[in-house]
Each structure stands twice: as C-alpha cells, then as structure tokens.
N, C-alpha and C positions, 0 to 999 in steps of 0.2 A: 706422448702419444706414439712415437716412432721408436723410442729406447726400449731395448729389451723386448722388441717386438718380433717373435720368430714364427708365429702361426698366422698366415695372412691369406684372405681369399679376396680375389678380385672379380667383379663383374663388369664386363665391357659390352658396349652396344655400338651402334652404327656410327656414333660421332667420333670413335677412335679411328675408324677407316675413312672417314670424310677428307681427312688431309692427304690420304693416298689416293684421292681422286674418285672415290666411290660416294655415290649420293646417299644421304641418310633417307629414312622412311617417314619419320613423322615430325621433321623439322619444317620451317616455313616454306622450304623448297623441295620438300620430300617427294620420293617417287609416288606415294600413295596419293598425292594431291592432284597427279596427271593421269592415274591409271584407276581401273576398278578392281580391287584386288579379288573380288569373288570370281572375276573372268579369268585371272591370270594365276592365282595362288590358291586355288582350292580344288577339291577331287570333283566336285560337280563341274567346275569349269574346265577341268581337264578332260572328264569323259565327254563334255559337250564339244570341245573343240581341242583336242591334243596338239594339232598342228600350230595353232595360235600360240598355245602355252609353251611349246618347244621353240618357236620362233623368239618368244620374248627371254627365255632362259638361255638361248644361244647369244642373244644380244648382250644379256648380262655378263655371260662367261667371256665374250669378246673384249668388254670393258675390264674384266678382272686379268685378263690375261698381261694387260700392261701396267696394272697396278703393283706397287712395291710397298712391303712394310715401311711404315715411318718411324722416327725416333721413339714414339710411345710404345709400338710394338717391340722394338728391340730392347728397350729398357725392361719391359715387362719379362722378356725371354732371359735377360741377364739376371734379374731379381730372382726368378724362379730357380736358377742355379746357385745361388748365394744363400737363399732362405731354406732352412731344414724343412719347413711345412708351409708349402705354397700351392694354392689351387687357383687356377684360372677358369672362370665360367664366362662363356660368351653366348651373346644372342645373335652374334654374326654368323653368317654362312659362308664368309669369303675365304676362309683359310688363311689369312694373313698371319695369324699369330704363329701357326706351324712354319710358315715361310720365314718368319723371323727367327726360328730356332727354338720355339716353345715345344717342349718335349710332351706334354700332357695337357690336353684342352678338353674341358666338358663342353661340348657344343649343344646347347639346349634346342636350337632349331635346325640343326643338321649340317650338311656341308654342300655347297652348290657345285663343287668340283666332282661330286659323286653322282652316279645314278643308282637307282634301286629297281629290281625287277618286280613287277606286280604279280608274277606268277610264282617265281621260285625264291623271292626276297633276296637274293644275292646282290651285293652292292659291287659296282664296277666304277674305276675312275675314267673311263672313256666310253664313248658311244660305240658299240661293237658292230652292229648291223642297222642300216637304214633302208625304209622301203622308199617307194618313189614319192610319197608324201611327206618324206623328211622326218618321219617319226622312228626314233631308234628302236631296236629290238635286242633282247638279251639272245645269248646262245641257246637257251632253252626254247626260245621262240616267243617267250612273254614280252610284253610291251615294257618298255623302261619308263620311268619317270625320275624327275630331279630327286636326290635324297635329301630333301628339306622338309620341315614341317609347315604344312600348309594351313590356312585359316579353317577353323573347325577340327583340327586334328589335336591330339594330345601329344604332350612333349614326351620324349623318350623316357620311361618310368626309371630305369637304372641311372641314366645320367642326373635326372632331377633329383633322385635320393642322394646321390653322391654330392651334389652341390647343396643340399640341404645340410648334410653332415658337416660339409666344410664350413658353412655359415654358422652353424651353432657352436662349434668349437675354436673359432678363430679369434685372435686378440685383435686384429685390425682388419676391417673390410673396406675394400676401395670401390667406388662406383664411378666408372669412367665412360663419358660419351654416352649415356643412356637417359631417355627421358623419364625412367622409372615409373612408367605408366602401365606396363603390359604384365599380367600376373599369369602364372606364378613367379616368373622371374623377378618382379618388382618386390616380391615378398622377402626374398634372400637378405637384403640389408636390413630389413626389419627384424628377421630373425636374428641376425648378428647383434643388433642393438639390444634386443630382450635378453641376449644371454651375455651382456656385458661388453661386447667388443666396441672399441672406437671406430667410427665411420669417417671416412674421407672422400667427398665428392669432387670430381674434376669434370667440369663441362663448360660449354662456351655460353650457356645461358641458364637462368634459374629453372629449377624442375621442382615437382611436388615433394621431393626428397630433400632439398636444399635446406629447408629450416630445420629438418630433423637431425641432419649430419652434423658431427662433431666439428667438422672442419669443412666448408665448401670453397672450393678455389674456382673462380670464374676465369677460365682462360683456355688455350690450346693444350690439348693433351700431349702433343708433340713436344711442348716446352714444359708443361708442369709434371708430367710423369717422370722424365730424366731428372728433374730438380728434386723431386721427393726422393727417388731412388738415391741420389747422391747425399742427402741428408740422413737416410736410414743406413747408408753405409758407413757414414762419418760417426754414428752413434752406436753401431753394433758391430763393426769389423775393425776392432783396435788390435 
C-alpha cells in the first residue's frame, strides 16, 4: 500500500490537534456537548449577539496561543516535502499545520487566526480597532468576524474543488483524527476509494469509515503518523 506511492492526499480533523491541548468537537468530551453551536458559530447567532460570539472566539484564541504542533503535524509537514504530489486537507481552523511547517494547506473551514470584514471582505490576521463593546472593526469601518465557516454556510468553493481533485487522483488517502461524519469533507475518502486509491485511517476510536478503509489504525496520531511516515520512507527513498 505504501510502496511506490507518490500521490498522497490527507484529510485531518480535530483529533490530530487534541494531543496539542485543543478539544475535539464531536468526541465524547467535545466542545459542542457543552455549548449551543447555533449561538456561537452561526451568522444568526453573531448578528443577535456579536459580543458573546467574540468573547467565545477570544477565549479559543487564548487557548490556541499556547498550543504547539505535535509529532503528527511535524511528520505530515516532513512528508509533504519528500513526496512529489502531496495534498493536505484539513477541517481544523487552528493553523497548527502551518506552524509545523506545512507549506500548502487546504482549509475547508477557514482559519480562526484570521478575521474577515463584513463590508469589504478583506482578511486580517489581527483585530484592528475595537469599540467599547469589544467588537473589532476593519479600517474601512466594517464589522469583523472570525474567518471561519459557520453552521449553515457553504465551504469555500475553490478550496473544496481542489480537495476533490486531489482525492480523485491520489494513490493513497489518509484519514487522520476525524469522525468522518460531516459532509462534504466525509465524501473525500469515498471519492478516493471509488477512483482506486488505498485508504488508511488513524483514529483513537472506531468511526463510520473504519470498516471501509483499506487499513484502520486505532491509536494516537502523534505515534501512528510518524511510524507510517518512517515505513513510507524506507520503501520509497532508496
């Protein structure tokens, strides 16, 4: 499965960042088990109470500020430099793949480190101006929102199209740390399988995709991903 494999696509989810101290969203102790997502991660919730939403995202950014990439992030970044055709697709918004040195990341759900202006559409990596109520504003005067995909919003079309192309042309598709329940992201490994790719799942618990994967590894991504990379290197870098 790994020998002479040079077109690789990877899909990562919240599980890969859990070992960096970031909570998952849909696991047994996930964030959405404690919060109402429609209040904190939807445009309706934002328009109804932008101060509450910004308080929530500032809290998440505070946690993210101390988080560091773990060995799984670093292994994928190394792999991308060794493999001639390597595409990393993530459902995560934490940016830890980039911090680990990943040069190109297809972020299906955006990036929590960025803000986007509701008026001019410009993205910024810092809050520029804040009113007395703690709501940040763009230089154009427009209100800023976190540059992430909220419930009820479509994924960025260009990013999704690139992810689909990478899925239907790869030889190996890795599914790492995701429940494989949220579409259209969950459709990507299915596309890869339909086009003849081998599929390798790494997760701490069984998922709906486990029985469909060519190989399913039950374990920590920080241990399994570096081990798989070492095997790939021994088979392909002679």
